[in-house]
Backbone as CSV, one residue per row, in Angstrom:
resi,resn,N_x,N_y,N_z,CA_x,CA_y,CA_z,C_x,C_y,C_z
1,MET,-13.314,-11.529,0.699,-12.130,-11.074,-0.123,-11.354,-12.365,-0.703
2,LYS,-10.995,-12.052,-1.898,-10.304,-12.944,-2.827,-9.090,-12.466,-3.432
3,LEU,-8.030,-13.245,-3.378,-6.706,-12.736,-3.834,-6.303,-13.952,-4.912
4,TYR,-6.047,-13.338,-6.258,-5.688,-14.260,-7.371,-4.196,-14.083,-7.447
5,GLY,-3.520,-15.372,-7.814,-2.191,-15.332,-8.088,-1.335,-16.456,-7.408
6,THR,-0.513,-17.082,-8.009,0.280,-18.022,-7.350,1.311,-17.415,-6.332
7,SER,1.492,-18.143,-5.216,2.568,-17.825,-4.242,3.981,-17.634,-4.805
8,LEU,4.179,-18.338,-5.929,5.449,-18.327,-6.447,5.868,-16.910,-6.912
9,SER,4.986,-16.147,-7.149,5.228,-14.701,-7.577,5.641,-13.932,-6.311
10,PRO,6.696,-13.101,-6.468,7.036,-12.280,-5.358,6.095,-11.101,-5.180
11,PHE,5.259,-10.893,-6.207,4.298,-9.642,-6.010,2.980,-10.307,-5.374
12,VAL,2.649,-11.408,-5.715,1.543,-12.046,-4.833,1.914,-12.127,-3.524
13,ARG,3.280,-12.662,-3.216,3.769,-12.967,-1.903,3.721,-11.635,-1.081
14,LYS,4.066,-10.456,-1.760,3.949,-9.319,-0.955,2.602,-9.071,-0.311
15,VAL,1.543,-9.292,-1.110,0.219,-8.984,-0.603,-0.066,-10.101,0.430
16,LEU,0.347,-11.395,0.180,0.000,-12.297,1.270,0.635,-12.083,2.455
17,VAL,1.653,-11.573,2.375,2.452,-11.029,3.816,1.751,-9.908,4.458
18,VAL,1.203,-9.054,3.769,0.512,-7.939,4.337,-0.767,-8.472,4.919
19,LEU,-1.540,-9.399,4.160,-2.869,-9.819,4.740,-2.564,-10.751,5.963
20,ALA,-1.341,-11.490,6.045,-1.102,-12.142,7.194,-0.670,-11.324,8.268
21,GLU,0.078,-10.248,8.133,0.583,-9.288,9.136,-0.736,-8.632,9.725
22,LYS,-1.808,-8.374,8.994,-3.053,-7.628,9.408,-4.120,-8.656,9.955
23,GLY,-3.792,-9.850,9.581,-4.836,-10.816,10.129,-6.164,-10.863,9.346
24,ILE,-5.977,-10.480,8.059,-7.171,-10.537,7.126,-7.444,-11.615,6.441
25,GLU,-8.621,-12.288,6.698,-8.803,-13.545,5.980,-9.033,-13.211,4.607
26,VAL,-8.838,-14.232,3.801,-8.856,-14.047,2.323,-8.881,-15.459,1.770
27,ARG,-9.565,-15.500,0.494,-9.605,-16.774,-0.145,-8.559,-16.700,-1.177
28,HIS,-7.506,-17.572,-1.266,-6.607,-17.359,-2.089,-6.765,-18.233,-3.287
29,VAL,-6.575,-17.772,-4.573,-6.905,-18.500,-5.731,-5.498,-18.629,-6.431
30,PRO,-4.877,-19.581,-6.362,-3.421,-19.502,-6.838,-3.186,-19.755,-8.460
31,LEU,-3.805,-19.120,-9.271,-3.568,-19.195,-10.634,-2.488,-18.341,-11.238
32,ARG,-2.053,-18.637,-12.406,-0.797,-18.002,-12.981,-1.301,-16.765,-13.716
33,PHE,-0.172,-15.877,-14.156,-0.637,-14.813,-14.957,-1.174,-15.073,-16.400
34,HIS,-2.115,-14.296,-16.700,-2.751,-14.508,-18.099,-3.807,-15.771,-18.219
35,ASP,-4.124,-16.143,-16.877,-5.178,-17.119,-16.673,-6.601,-16.626,-17.346
36,PRO,-7.152,-17.419,-17.978,-8.400,-16.862,-18.659,-9.699,-16.751,-17.825
37,ASP,-9.412,-17.228,-16.463,-10.651,-17.115,-15.585,-11.280,-15.821,-15.574
38,PRO,-12.669,-15.551,-16.050,-13.197,-14.294,-16.164,-13.298,-13.476,-15.006
39,ARG,-13.422,-14.034,-13.771,-13.480,-13.266,-12.577,-12.139,-12.586,-12.260
40,PHE,-10.979,-13.282,-12.657,-9.636,-12.751,-12.384,-9.437,-11.741,-13.438
41,ARG,-9.852,-12.002,-14.679,-9.634,-10.951,-15.758,-10.620,-9.725,-15.515
42,ALA,-11.624,-9.851,-14.752,-12.339,-8.546,-14.501,-11.568,-7.866,-13.345
43,ALA,-10.720,-8.433,-12.550,-9.935,-7.541,-11.583,-8.659,-7.360,-12.260
44,SER,-8.160,-8.003,-12.999,-6.983,-7.541,-13.733,-6.910,-7.767,-15.260
45,PRO,-7.450,-6.797,-15.955,-7.698,-6.755,-17.398,-6.613,-7.079,-18.407
46,PHE,-5.348,-7.064,-17.759,-4.109,-7.363,-18.559,-3.543,-8.683,-18.123
47,GLY,-4.116,-9.464,-17.294,-3.730,-10.704,-16.831,-2.571,-10.835,-15.994
48,LYS,-2.139,-9.764,-15.334,-1.130,-9.775,-14.479,-1.612,-10.122,-13.021
49,ILE,-0.624,-10.816,-12.107,-0.888,-11.119,-10.907,-0.043,-10.075,-9.882
50,PRO,-0.617,-9.929,-8.724,-1.852,-10.328,-8.141,-3.059,-9.468,-8.494
51,ALA,-4.339,-10.010,-8.161,-5.370,-9.177,-8.460,-6.315,-9.535,-7.148
52,LEU,-6.929,-8.364,-6.775,-7.833,-8.509,-5.675,-9.293,-8.277,-5.965
53,GLU,-10.131,-9.127,-5.340,-11.723,-9.063,-5.464,-12.216,-8.733,-4.059
54,ASP,-12.684,-7.652,-3.708,-13.363,-7.433,-2.353,-14.633,-6.719,-2.490
55,GLU,-15.606,-7.407,-2.430,-17.006,-6.954,-2.619,-17.115,-6.371,-4.100
56,GLU,-17.431,-5.122,-4.186,-17.500,-4.641,-5.463,-16.310,-4.162,-6.243
57,LEU,-15.186,-4.224,-5.271,-13.933,-3.671,-5.837,-13.189,-4.830,-6.572
58,ARG,-12.564,-4.352,-7.663,-11.632,-5.196,-8.500,-10.426,-4.439,-8.669
59,LEU,-9.151,-4.922,-8.292,-7.961,-4.220,-8.209,-6.893,-5.180,-8.584
60,ALA,-5.928,-4.615,-9.357,-4.600,-5.319,-9.610,-3.371,-4.409,-9.279
61,ASP,-2.326,-5.185,-9.271,-0.958,-4.497,-8.888,-0.906,-4.551,-7.438
62,SER,0.232,-5.252,-6.969,0.666,-5.480,-5.586,0.618,-4.123,-4.797
63,SER,1.431,-3.136,-5.180,1.436,-1.946,-4.465,0.051,-1.324,-4.412
64,ALA,-0.681,-1.217,-5.429,-2.091,-0.660,-5.342,-2.917,-1.233,-4.317
65,ILE,-2.902,-2.692,-4.315,-3.613,-3.540,-3.367,-3.487,-3.169,-2.033
66,ILE,-1.854,-3.065,-1.749,-1.495,-2.964,-0.432,-1.811,-1.582,0.005
67,HIS,-1.794,-0.468,-0.779,-2.198,0.724,-0.352,-3.853,0.654,0.105
68,TYR,-4.540,-0.049,-0.737,-5.906,-0.122,-0.511,-6.139,-0.821,0.899
69,LEU,-5.407,-1.957,1.043,-5.571,-2.708,2.454,-5.075,-1.685,3.599
70,GLU,-4.088,-1.036,3.417,-3.607,-0.225,4.554,-4.618,0.818,4.840
71,ARG,-5.334,1.222,3.895,-6.505,2.387,4.231,-7.646,1.736,4.938
72,LYS,-8.018,0.470,4.358,-9.262,-0.231,4.974,-8.863,-0.813,6.346
73,HIS,-7.558,-1.321,6.484,-7.343,-2.051,7.680,-6.072,-1.446,8.169
74,PRO,-6.033,-0.314,8.863,-4.907,0.523,9.189,-3.964,-0.086,10.169
75,GLU,-4.338,-1.022,10.947,-3.511,-1.565,12.019,-3.134,-3.111,11.858
76,PRO,-2.070,-3.642,11.967,-0.790,-2.752,12.302,-0.398,-2.157,11.037
77,ALA,0.176,-0.986,11.189,0.526,-0.129,9.816,1.747,-0.867,8.973
78,MET,1.504,-0.918,7.879,2.643,-1.397,6.845,3.319,-0.093,6.339
79,LEU,2.705,0.967,6.423,3.383,2.218,5.880,3.627,3.449,6.922
80,PRO,4.622,3.864,7.021,4.774,4.967,8.119,4.015,6.266,7.946
81,ARG,3.648,7.007,8.920,2.911,8.015,8.922,3.611,9.432,8.592
82,GLU,4.776,9.393,9.053,5.705,10.660,9.142,6.173,10.701,7.455
83,ALA,6.266,12.001,7.009,6.466,12.163,5.681,7.806,11.488,5.018
84,ARG,8.711,11.822,5.923,10.058,11.462,5.380,10.168,10.004,5.230
85,ASP,9.869,9.224,6.235,9.712,7.781,6.198,8.720,7.356,5.168
86,LEU,7.671,7.837,5.180,6.709,7.461,4.100,7.281,7.446,2.662
87,GLY,7.974,8.570,2.369,8.894,8.694,1.114,9.784,7.597,0.829
88,ARG,10.443,7.253,1.971,11.574,6.329,1.985,10.957,4.839,1.687
89,ALA,9.808,4.702,2.290,9.060,3.432,2.116,8.695,3.143,0.766
90,ILE,8.087,4.276,0.283,7.641,4.185,-1.185,8.936,3.849,-2.155
91,TRP,10.093,4.509,-1.912,11.209,4.372,-2.702,11.659,2.865,-2.621
92,PHE,11.765,2.389,-1.430,12.206,0.938,-1.247,11.119,-0.013,-1.925
93,ASP,9.892,0.331,-1.918,8.815,-0.545,-2.544,9.101,-0.440,-4.067
94,GLU,9.484,0.715,-4.648,9.807,0.804,-6.055,11.059,0.117,-6.367
95,LEU,12.005,0.259,-5.608,13.449,-0.324,-5.494,13.101,-2.092,-5.790
96,GLY,12.407,-2.392,-4.794,12.137,-3.847,-4.952,11.552,-4.389,-6.014
97,ASP,10.560,-3.659,-6.524,9.726,-4.105,-7.769,10.317,-3.869,-8.967
98,THR,11.101,-2.740,-9.170,11.677,-2.417,-10.506,13.265,-2.629,-10.687
99,GLU,13.963,-2.526,-9.617,15.327,-2.725,-9.923,15.711,-4.040,-9.198
100,LEU,15.304,-4.463,-8.051,15.899,-5.772,-7.556,15.350,-6.909,-7.949
101,PHE,13.945,-7.209,-7.992,13.245,-8.257,-8.382,13.732,-8.696,-9.842
102,PRO,13.732,-7.883,-10.933,14.176,-8.269,-12.120,15.411,-9.028,-12.345
103,LEU,16.356,-8.728,-11.420,17.558,-9.426,-11.313,17.441,-10.719,-10.400
104,LEU,16.855,-10.554,-9.212,16.714,-11.797,-8.472,15.965,-12.827,-9.059
105,VAL,15.031,-12.469,-10.070,14.354,-13.593,-10.699,15.115,-14.289,-11.818
106,LYS,16.136,-13.909,-12.321,16.863,-14.408,-13.356,17.467,-15.969,-13.060
107,PRO,18.115,-16.173,-11.917,18.573,-17.533,-11.556,17.237,-18.492,-11.451
108,PHE,16.110,-17.872,-10.938,14.930,-18.619,-10.789,14.303,-19.102,-12.087
109,VAL,14.232,-18.180,-12.924,13.803,-18.424,-14.434,14.588,-19.418,-15.006
110,GLN,15.928,-19.324,-14.899,16.793,-20.243,-15.591,16.786,-21.663,-14.988
111,ARG,16.804,-21.676,-13.591,16.992,-23.087,-13.122,15.631,-23.708,-12.570
112,VAL,14.483,-22.909,-12.520,13.198,-23.491,-12.084,12.173,-23.380,-13.168
113,LEU,11.832,-22.199,-13.591,10.733,-22.170,-14.706,11.157,-22.571,-16.055
114,ARG,12.245,-22.426,-16.484,12.574,-22.959,-17.772,12.762,-24.400,-17.929
115,PRO,13.343,-25.268,-16.934,13.339,-26.730,-17.073,12.057,-27.245,-16.579
116,GLN,11.279,-26.700,-15.613,10.119,-27.328,-14.958,8.816,-26.975,-15.714
117,LEU,8.698,-25.860,-16.252,7.488,-25.295,-16.765,7.552,-25.078,-18.376
118,MET,8.706,-24.765,-18.774,8.774,-24.302,-20.100,9.500,-25.384,-21.084
119,ASN,9.986,-26.380,-20.376,10.679,-27.489,-20.926,11.830,-27.023,-21.818
120,GLN,12.690,-26.187,-21.324,13.813,-25.405,-21.986,14.948,-25.605,-21.013
121,PRO,16.185,-25.644,-21.685,17.425,-25.610,-20.821,17.575,-24.501,-19.945
122,CYS,18.410,-24.697,-18.913,18.912,-23.424,-18.055,20.289,-22.967,-18.751
123,ASP,20.417,-21.710,-18.878,21.498,-21.177,-19.324,22.304,-20.497,-18.096
124,GLU,23.286,-21.310,-17.746,24.099,-20.923,-16.493,24.856,-19.772,-16.738
125,ALA,25.116,-19.388,-17.974,25.871,-18.157,-18.179,24.998,-16.913,-17.672
126,VAL,23.780,-17.082,-17.908,22.874,-15.987,-17.383,22.817,-15.901,-15.883
127,VAL,23.022,-17.115,-15.346,22.957,-16.991,-13.780,24.173,-16.386,-13.278
128,ALA,25.312,-16.920,-13.996,26.652,-16.387,-13.454,26.833,-14.897,-13.638
129,LYS,26.351,-14.419,-14.799,26.398,-12.928,-15.143,25.608,-12.211,-13.858
130,CYS,24.399,-12.700,-13.649,23.527,-12.042,-12.756,24.283,-11.882,-11.276
131,MET,24.908,-13.085,-10.931,25.345,-13.219,-9.523,26.609,-12.486,-9.316
132,THR,27.443,-12.357,-10.350,28.673,-11.844,-10.294,28.906,-10.404,-10.800
133,GLU,27.904,-9.985,-11.673,28.171,-8.588,-12.410,26.857,-7.780,-12.068
134,GLU,25.571,-8.340,-12.058,24.518,-7.386,-12.003,24.126,-7.161,-10.671
135,LEU,23.823,-8.280,-9.788,23.297,-8.045,-8.495,24.237,-7.374,-7.312
136,PRO,25.592,-7.525,-7.552,26.493,-6.955,-6.687,26.196,-5.356,-6.437
137,ARG,26.101,-4.658,-7.454,25.623,-3.236,-7.175,24.518,-2.906,-6.272
138,LEU,23.563,-3.687,-6.490,22.219,-3.464,-5.626,22.616,-4.215,-4.073
139,PHE,23.356,-5.094,-4.116,23.743,-5.723,-2.778,24.628,-4.821,-2.065
140,ASP,25.546,-4.095,-2.778,26.339,-3.106,-2.016,25.463,-2.077,-1.488
141,TYR,24.608,-1.422,-2.385,23.710,-0.381,-1.955,22.978,-0.816,-0.624
142,LEU,22.288,-2.029,-0.779,21.666,-2.422,0.470,22.261,-2.734,1.572
143,GLU,23.609,-3.132,1.498,24.515,-3.311,2.533,24.934,-1.998,3.301
144,GLY,24.979,-1.034,2.550,25.024,0.322,3.223,24.016,1.040,3.694
145,VAL,22.767,0.732,3.442,21.574,1.352,4.013,20.876,0.642,5.037
146,ILE,21.304,-0.573,5.282,20.567,-1.515,6.260,21.441,-1.075,7.649
147,ASP,20.665,-0.634,8.703,21.376,-0.358,9.938,20.436,-0.869,11.076
148,GLY,19.595,-1.832,10.855,18.884,-2.456,11.879,17.885,-3.566,11.260
149,PRO,16.871,-3.893,12.171,16.091,-4.961,11.559,14.980,-4.533,10.538
150,ALA,14.869,-3.187,10.392,13.740,-2.641,9.586,14.514,-1.530,8.712
151,LEU,14.071,-1.408,7.518,14.741,-0.424,6.633,14.182,1.029,6.947
152,VAL,13.067,1.260,7.386,12.489,2.466,7.425,11.738,2.708,8.835
153,GLY,12.052,3.760,9.594,11.419,4.080,10.854,11.448,3.086,12.010
154,GLY,12.381,1.980,11.995,12.504,1.225,12.969,11.445,0.100,13.246
155,ALA,10.518,0.045,12.157,9.359,-0.871,12.163,9.233,-1.575,10.844
156,PHE,8.991,-2.965,11.044,8.774,-3.800,9.768,7.560,-3.150,8.988
157,GLY,7.612,-3.114,7.694,6.638,-2.623,6.738,6.796,-2.987,5.416
158,LEU,6.074,-2.320,4.541,6.166,-2.449,3.105,7.521,-2.496,2.608
159,ALA,8.310,-1.582,3.126,9.715,-1.533,2.409,10.339,-2.798,2.675
160,ASP,10.341,-3.307,3.739,11.033,-4.655,4.215,10.309,-5.710,3.292
161,ILE,9.069,-5.766,3.064,8.325,-6.805,2.392,8.792,-6.779,0.921
162,SER,8.841,-5.608,0.287,9.271,-5.365,-1.069,10.637,-5.775,-1.293
163,VAL,11.593,-5.479,-0.524,12.946,-5.817,-0.725,13.136,-7.091,-0.655
164,ALA,12.593,-7.754,0.419,13.026,-9.187,0.813,12.194,-10.152,-0.141
165,THR,11.036,-10.052,-0.573,10.159,-10.928,-1.111,10.876,-11.657,-2.345
166,GLY,11.642,-10.990,-3.154,12.286,-11.681,-4.463,13.399,-12.504,-3.967
167,PHE,13.945,-12.508,-2.683,15.093,-13.323,-2.316,14.601,-14.681,-2.077
168,HIS,13.325,-14.963,-1.942,12.931,-16.391,-1.718,13.148,-17.009,-3.021
169,ASN,12.664,-16.418,-4.190,12.928,-16.970,-5.485,14.452,-17.188,-5.598
170,LEU,15.145,-16.294,-5.262,16.746,-16.662,-5.435,17.075,-17.878,-4.665
171,HIS,16.466,-18.078,-3.589,16.890,-19.268,-2.601,16.220,-20.495,-3.507
172,LEU,15.125,-20.524,-4.131,14.537,-21.609,-4.875,15.393,-22.099,-5.874
173,ALA,16.232,-20.951,-6.476,17.288,-21.370,-7.653,18.607,-21.721,-6.950
174,GLY,18.734,-21.893,-5.732,20.036,-22.427,-5.222,20.965,-21.403,-4.896
175,GLU,20.606,-20.240,-4.850,21.508,-19.012,-4.767,21.063,-18.338,-3.413
176,ALA,22.194,-17.589,-2.949,21.974,-16.684,-1.733,22.903,-15.576,-1.573
177,VAL,22.563,-14.586,-0.702,23.554,-13.639,-0.519,24.796,-14.102,0.181
178,ASP,26.060,-13.765,-0.279,27.275,-13.986,0.250,27.408,-13.355,1.546
179,ALA,27.296,-14.053,2.597,27.381,-13.509,3.956,28.763,-13.023,4.387
180,GLY,29.829,-13.318,3.688,31.075,-12.985,3.992,31.392,-11.446,3.276
181,ARG,30.696,-11.303,2.215,30.761,-10.069,1.337,29.769,-9.010,1.974
182,TRP,28.422,-9.518,2.144,27.389,-8.719,2.520,26.730,-9.180,3.676
183,PRO,27.421,-9.096,5.046,26.926,-9.645,6.130,25.501,-9.004,6.705
184,ARG,25.522,-7.719,6.506,24.218,-6.965,7.123,22.998,-7.628,6.207
185,LEU,23.283,-7.673,4.750,22.276,-7.937,3.983,21.687,-9.356,4.190
186,ALA,22.744,-10.280,4.268,22.311,-11.728,4.592,21.525,-11.900,5.762
187,ALA,22.084,-11.181,6.881,21.187,-11.383,7.960,19.992,-10.682,7.985
188,TYR,19.784,-9.671,7.383,18.447,-9.027,7.286,17.564,-9.785,6.457
189,VAL,17.947,-10.145,5.258,17.164,-11.048,4.499,16.620,-12.358,5.296
190,ALA,17.548,-13.049,5.870,17.148,-14.165,6.668,16.195,-13.988,7.698
191,ALA,16.426,-12.766,8.454,15.356,-12.597,9.566,13.957,-12.188,9.018
192,ILE,13.908,-11.375,7.822,12.751,-11.035,7.261,11.927,-12.200,6.769
193,LEU,12.659,-13.265,6.141,12.014,-14.397,5.556,11.474,-15.327,6.743
194,GLU,12.089,-15.281,7.782,11.684,-16.086,8.969,10.494,-15.545,9.769
195,ARG,10.020,-14.394,9.387,8.719,-13.896,9.948,7.497,-14.776,9.647
196,PRO,6.578,-15.072,10.620,5.563,-15.722,10.589,4.896,-15.516,9.353
197,SER,4.610,-14.124,8.975,3.880,-14.030,7.993,4.499,-14.195,6.502
198,PHE,5.858,-14.240,6.378,6.397,-14.750,5.227,6.385,-16.253,4.975
199,LYS,6.501,-17.034,6.281,6.271,-18.263,6.220,4.954,-18.680,5.732
200,THR,3.832,-18.123,6.217,2.538,-18.300,5.835,2.439,-17.891,4.264
201,ALA,3.071,-17.030,3.836,2.902,-16.617,2.393,3.591,-17.604,1.591
202,ILE,4.822,-18.113,1.996,5.666,-19.076,1.156,4.878,-20.293,1.123
203,ALA,4.160,-20.655,2.209,3.483,-21.913,2.232,2.296,-21.920,1.470
204,ALA,1.741,-20.881,0.978,0.538,-20.753,0.320,0.428,-21.524,-0.928
205,ARG,-0.466,-22.073,-1.343,-0.609,-22.723,-2.739,-0.051,-22.054,-4.117
206,GLN,0.694,-22.801,-4.761,1.285,-22.272,-5.816,0.432,-22.337,-7.050
207,GLY,-0.487,-23.269,-7.055,-1.317,-23.585,-8.210,-0.894,-24.724,-8.987
């Protein structure tokens, strides 16, 4: 099994965490999006990461890959089996991918990607607006729904992985959840990112 994509990507990190949690051996190829590598493009025709190669299967998109891994390697489960909890887990996966990450990544793009990879200056106004105007509504929501160590069904799973993964990028940009304003969220994120599987994914090669 081969996984394409730099661990700097929270979407690649999602899959690396699941692989670590399930104890699945994988060859990690830490290339960046739109890399011309032909085997990568066979798995991801639009050049997005992550992409998976498993025998004859070629598959892109973090959630699609995780659903595949869940069926092929069902233990330990990353998705709940009860209908209500499964629906909520998929909701949090979507929230992390489409609502939370696009905001969490803004400080990372400005303070890390632009100066280090794009040779462009950081726009601190973008960071300030994100931290003071855009992220608080999502942080307020998460503060209200966190009532334990896991978001769904009392067990760590895809919901937690999807919500927490982008916070590592926020930390790389020198920002964090204000524990005074959002104590539940701050403690939750810290605990999730300290899991061995997250540490393994974060330590994976960036490319």
